[in-house]
C-alpha angles and dihedrals in degrees: 000000000000089000093049092048092048092053097035097141140034094246090060092048093050091048092053091045092053092050088052093050096041108026090168094046135277118313123191109243089212107048104005096240124146103208117096149149122233118229095207100189090062097023091237128152114220117199112231093212104049104009094238110159117213129179120218085235096050112124094006132107090260095058117125093354117150090215113095119252090242091061091047089055091047090051093049092047092051094047093050100039106034103095098215091044125238131274125211089249091055092047089049091060093044097054098025099234139128117294090240091054093051092045092051093046089054093051092049090051090050090054088057093052095075114082106200093203095052117133124253123253115265147178111038114001134182117211130189143131135241138187121242121198144064127310122285117201120232096013131094137180126003090341093078090068086081086077120085093232091060131077128186114222131192120216137186129178134182116239112218115204120205144152119244126221090275094055095254120144112243139177129206136175119266126183123345139206126201131182138167117242137183094217141022090214127134094264094049094048092047089053094049093050093046091054097044111025128060115243110259096032120134108250121195116202139164122248098277108141089230090073091072131159088258095052090049100036092121093051143060101256122213107185115195112176114213090017106189139177091021130156093248089052091052088049090052092049090052090048093055095044088054095047094049098035104044100026102022091228132328131240107252092234090061098041100102092059090056090047088053089054092048094051091047092051094041094052091050101036091122095052109038094164090050087052089058090052092046093050092054089050094051090042088065091063095051124083119226120248122211113244095248093047091047091053091049093047092048094048089053090046 
């Protein structure tokens, strides 16, 4: 109720979005000037120098959406603060729209959850892979990924060490990274680690041959065959519970978007309202994609 009251009208929402996009003040994308008029009826900023008109939603995932900005804010808030996550069916009921609209809004928001300039994991990191999808009879282990219903997923998580108030040594999971992959071979593992883990970090893995000396040549490798009850395994367990419980399974071609949401929420699980503010800030850097083009892009991916 507090959130709905705070953003009770479109003017307030547009003002908040503008501050998220331009925290240092509006800058004209054409000439770089800072002086402007506001066309309040259309929520457009008009540069005093060159006359260029820029909407606060231009170039964002909200651009040219027929859904009101108030409902976009409500959707972003629900996705980032509701502990079990939100499905398209649940969002449909909340904002009273068509299922296709709710589904597309959620995928737009997931696109904004990946900060392309984010820093890599560092320090002590656990890495492993898991299989997402329904059961396949007669097959076990990595071989089941040959089936269309199965997807192999790489994961890495920072392990944070600390001493509690009683002086006892403890560990907890820090940030996480997840990515779909076709293979768990040496080359694929090396590429995943290079993209997500700082060179020189300590990386703990199980005994799978893909975690070879070559794949981990840039890291301090701690190989622990039969690694159990680790932080990355608990994260995988939470991921599968969320996918099956909230979404009742996910089409493999859309899985990476759901992984991006899980990573975003997991890394901000202690500060949900800050997650909403971050999402709006990231959303300002992501262009919108028309529905038909999004479906085509995802099917190719």
